[in-house]
Residue frames as a rotation matrix with the C-alpha (Angstrom) as fourth column:
MET 1
0.587 0.810 0.026 -0.01
0.810 -0.587 0.000 -0.01
0.016 0.021 -1.000 -0.03
ALA 2
-0.634 -0.732 0.251 1.13
0.731 -0.673 -0.114 3.52
0.252 0.111 0.961 -0.75
LEU 3
-0.089 0.527 -0.845 -0.09
0.597 -0.651 -0.469 6.98
-0.797 -0.547 -0.257 0.34
PHE 4
-0.497 -0.004 0.868 -1.72
0.807 -0.369 0.461 9.27
0.318 0.930 0.186 -2.24
GLN 5
-0.565 0.357 -0.744 -2.86
0.242 -0.790 -0.564 12.85
-0.789 -0.499 0.360 -1.99
ILE 6
0.277 0.765 0.581 -5.82
0.887 0.029 -0.461 13.99
-0.370 0.643 -0.671 -4.00
THR 7
-0.764 -0.600 -0.238 -5.03
0.424 -0.744 0.516 16.67
-0.486 0.293 0.823 -6.49
ASP 8
-0.783 0.621 0.035 -8.46
-0.305 -0.432 0.849 16.99
0.543 0.653 0.528 -8.14
PRO 9
-0.897 0.396 0.198 -11.19
-0.072 0.311 -0.948 16.79
-0.437 -0.864 -0.251 -5.42
ASP 10
-0.078 0.901 -0.426 -13.94
-0.910 -0.239 -0.338 17.19
-0.406 0.362 0.839 -8.03
HIS 11
0.433 0.192 -0.881 -13.02
-0.678 0.713 -0.178 13.66
0.594 0.674 0.439 -9.42
PRO 12
-0.022 -0.542 0.840 -12.12
-0.959 0.249 0.136 11.44
-0.283 -0.803 -0.525 -6.38
ALA 13
0.621 0.245 0.744 -12.98
-0.136 0.969 -0.206 8.17
-0.772 0.026 0.636 -8.26
ASP 14
0.951 -0.302 -0.060 -10.44
-0.058 0.018 -0.998 8.87
0.303 0.953 -0.001 -10.97
PRO 15
0.573 -0.792 -0.211 -6.86
0.763 0.421 0.491 7.50
-0.300 -0.442 0.845 -10.31
ALA 16
-0.144 -0.647 0.749 -5.45
0.798 -0.523 -0.299 10.45
0.585 0.554 0.592 -12.27
SER 17
0.593 0.446 0.671 -6.81
-0.007 -0.830 0.558 12.73
0.805 -0.335 -0.489 -9.54
TYR 18
0.966 -0.258 -0.031 -4.01
0.094 0.235 0.967 11.52
-0.242 -0.937 0.252 -7.10
SER 19
0.400 -0.912 -0.093 -0.35
-0.534 -0.149 -0.832 12.01
0.745 0.382 -0.546 -6.63
LEU 20
0.527 -0.323 -0.786 1.99
0.581 0.812 0.056 9.56
0.620 -0.487 0.615 -4.88
ILE 21
0.848 -0.258 0.462 3.35
-0.494 -0.698 0.518 10.91
0.189 -0.668 -0.720 -1.66
THR 22
0.513 -0.719 -0.470 7.01
0.350 0.674 -0.650 10.09
0.784 0.169 0.597 -1.37
GLY 23
-0.663 -0.667 0.341 8.06
-0.006 -0.451 -0.893 12.43
0.749 -0.594 0.295 1.50
THR 24
-0.949 0.297 -0.103 6.23
0.061 -0.148 -0.987 13.80
-0.308 -0.943 0.122 4.54
PRO 25
-0.311 0.922 0.229 2.47
0.929 0.244 0.277 13.29
0.200 0.299 -0.933 4.44
PRO 26
-0.584 0.144 0.799 0.56
0.105 -0.962 0.250 16.61
0.805 0.230 0.547 4.02
SER 27
-0.887 0.448 -0.112 -1.42
0.047 -0.154 -0.987 18.23
-0.460 -0.881 0.116 6.77
CYS 28
-0.629 0.714 0.307 -5.06
0.606 0.203 0.769 17.74
0.487 0.670 -0.560 6.04
THR 29
-0.600 0.468 -0.649 -6.85
0.347 -0.579 -0.738 20.92
-0.720 -0.668 0.185 7.00
GLY 30
-0.903 0.365 -0.226 -9.87
-0.408 -0.565 0.717 22.49
0.134 0.740 0.659 5.46
ASN 31
0.048 0.998 -0.043 -13.31
-0.993 0.053 0.105 21.03
0.107 0.038 0.994 4.50
GLU 32
0.012 0.068 0.998 -14.39
-0.442 0.895 -0.055 17.39
-0.897 -0.440 0.041 4.87
GLN 33
0.749 0.102 -0.655 -13.16
-0.655 0.265 -0.708 16.39
0.102 0.959 0.265 1.44
ILE 34
0.842 -0.539 -0.009 -10.69
0.538 0.839 0.084 13.52
-0.037 -0.075 0.996 0.80
CYS 35
0.626 -0.764 -0.157 -7.10
-0.708 -0.641 0.297 14.49
-0.327 -0.075 -0.942 1.61
THR 36
-0.516 -0.812 -0.272 -5.12
-0.856 0.500 0.132 11.18
0.029 0.300 -0.953 1.33
ILE 37
0.791 0.611 0.030 -5.83
-0.612 0.790 0.028 7.54
-0.007 -0.041 0.999 0.66
ASN 38
-0.312 -0.838 0.448 -3.87
-0.699 0.522 0.489 4.42
-0.644 -0.161 -0.748 1.21
ALA 39
0.782 0.619 -0.081 -4.07
-0.452 0.471 -0.758 2.22
-0.430 0.629 0.647 -1.90
THR 40
0.343 -0.651 0.678 -2.09
0.643 0.688 0.335 -0.18
-0.684 0.321 0.655 -4.04
ASN 41
0.072 -0.522 -0.850 0.44
-0.427 -0.786 0.447 1.65
-0.901 0.330 -0.280 -6.22
ASP 42
0.462 0.120 0.879 0.05
0.656 0.621 -0.429 1.05
-0.597 0.775 0.208 -9.96
SER 43
-0.178 -0.660 0.730 2.82
0.961 -0.277 -0.016 3.00
0.213 0.699 0.683 -11.73
GLY 44
-0.960 -0.279 -0.001 2.30
0.261 -0.898 -0.354 6.15
0.098 -0.340 0.935 -9.54
GLN 45
-0.389 0.891 0.236 -1.49
-0.708 -0.452 0.542 5.99
0.589 0.044 0.807 -9.51
PRO 46
-0.602 0.239 0.762 -3.83
-0.646 0.415 -0.641 4.32
-0.469 -0.878 -0.095 -6.94
VAL 47
-0.821 0.460 -0.337 -5.74
0.130 0.727 0.675 1.26
0.555 0.510 -0.657 -7.67
LEU 48
-0.626 0.713 0.317 -9.32
-0.775 -0.523 -0.355 2.27
-0.087 -0.468 0.880 -6.82
ASP 49
-0.818 0.366 -0.444 -11.02
0.199 0.904 0.378 -1.05
0.540 0.221 -0.812 -6.15
THR 50
0.080 0.985 0.154 -14.43
0.107 -0.162 0.981 -1.45
0.991 -0.062 -0.118 -4.69
SER 51
0.251 -0.101 -0.963 -13.02
0.944 0.243 0.221 -1.67
0.212 -0.965 0.156 -1.11
ILE 52
-0.705 -0.568 -0.424 -11.32
0.657 -0.748 -0.090 1.74
-0.267 -0.342 0.901 -1.22
LEU 53
-0.710 0.553 0.435 -14.23
0.015 -0.606 0.795 3.32
0.704 0.571 0.423 -3.15
SER 54
0.304 0.835 -0.458 -16.58
0.534 0.249 0.808 2.12
0.789 -0.490 -0.371 -0.42
GLU 55
-0.041 -0.360 -0.932 -14.38
0.968 -0.245 0.052 3.60
-0.248 -0.900 0.358 2.34
MET 56
-0.950 -0.237 0.204 -14.28
0.286 -0.922 0.261 6.90
0.126 0.307 0.943 0.36
VAL 57
-0.241 0.934 0.266 -18.14
0.009 -0.272 0.962 7.04
0.971 0.234 0.057 0.18
THR 58
0.376 0.402 -0.835 -18.43
0.814 0.288 0.505 6.12
0.443 -0.869 -0.219 3.84
ALA 59
-0.459 -0.683 -0.568 -15.90
0.855 -0.512 -0.076 8.81
-0.239 -0.521 0.819 4.85
LEU 60
-0.933 0.110 0.342 -17.60
0.077 -0.869 0.488 11.48
0.351 0.482 0.803 2.73
ASN 61
-0.027 0.999 -0.032 -21.10
0.137 0.036 0.990 10.56
0.990 0.023 -0.138 3.99
THR 62
0.606 0.291 -0.740 -20.21
0.698 0.251 0.671 10.38
0.381 -0.923 -0.051 7.65
GLY 63
0.679 -0.429 0.596 -17.42
-0.375 -0.900 -0.221 12.93
0.631 -0.073 -0.772 7.89
VAL 64
0.687 -0.441 0.578 -15.26
-0.442 0.378 0.814 10.32
-0.577 -0.814 0.065 9.65
ASN 65
-0.159 -0.851 -0.501 -11.90
-0.987 0.155 0.050 9.06
0.035 0.503 -0.864 8.57
GLN 66
0.938 0.336 -0.081 -11.75
-0.343 0.934 -0.098 5.39
0.043 0.119 0.992 7.44
PRO 67
0.628 -0.716 0.305 -8.81
0.319 0.594 0.738 2.98
-0.710 -0.367 0.601 7.70
ASN 68
-0.269 -0.759 0.593 -7.49
0.865 0.080 0.495 3.93
-0.423 0.647 0.635 4.24
VAL 69
0.066 0.299 0.952 -9.15
0.676 -0.716 0.178 7.36
0.734 0.632 -0.249 3.73
ASN 70
-0.377 -0.184 -0.908 -8.18
0.829 -0.504 -0.242 10.49
-0.413 -0.844 0.343 5.51
LEU 71
0.513 0.680 0.524 -10.40
0.809 -0.588 -0.030 13.59
0.287 0.439 -0.851 5.23
LYS 72
-0.614 -0.536 0.579 -9.45
0.287 -0.835 -0.469 17.18
0.735 -0.122 0.667 5.48
ALA 73
0.203 0.706 -0.678 -10.67
0.921 0.097 0.377 18.29
0.333 -0.701 -0.631 8.88
């Protein structure tokens, strides 16, 4: 698993909307949108399988971080 930061919050289900974090994880401040996800790395893009997509939906609907999804808080 690798850590990815969202770069295009308007398209969270698109792997191209993320960048691989290779250094210090970002601080996640702001609104309750997705900040980072832990996902399998496929050539620098996350693999967005049904498990991670489900966690993303749950996090966005509840406003609570999930095991592999960190919201901006």
